[in-house]
Steps between C-alpha positions, in 0.01 A plus 500: 500500500172355371482123477374390158258246650351775714429700185287215364333400827145584389515307175386143449766229496455464124541875440806507728653216299420670168646835612813338643556284191440795267746725685760222506462463122510875450823522703677313220443805278484794741711533816268460801667789681372726220132402548254700709169323563214748461129483416263250656760297690642807674157652560364178647802468730466853640122478540535173689773647720269790586222257596280602208289222352537469129263321269628171361606517142652276240867555432510618138832673473812613678614860477867580537714806451863471399784704642721403205482622142312304234829370357557288814205276408641196322357450148482126573200582719297373204590140591265503799277801440273619224547870428162671461614852440772750565490878517830690511576868499856586591578349840132435574345165417198281565518131417227239537598135497320176584648192658459202266449258794264681737346741244555783750561842349782721622488876448851644516549875535810715501568707809695758305319830473589767249606826657233760479478863591363543855151644517385745760193382688203726545463638849129421477431146610147379420278396786281191461188449708 
């Protein structure tokens, strides 16, 4: 199992503290075992593990996907986070919040996908040169 500190190893001490504090706050409103860390944090971790240098960048936001339905997010989330916007369509949702302390944005996505009719792929695969 991945150690949380290992996930943040390439971030500055200040960014590590902000991410850890933000996730601890968020855990009061969303069960941590329902959170999947995606986006820049996950990408940076895998690039580093593969020995690929990545350009330094400022931590602007945290992207997470939720395994639970939207209804599991506690409405009292507004005590610690500013809600920027919310898009919902059935079981799908996208929520952007900002932490009132660190000013970090959090993009929260649903992992639920609507069922769709399978599509047959073309047997012709384009060649790029």
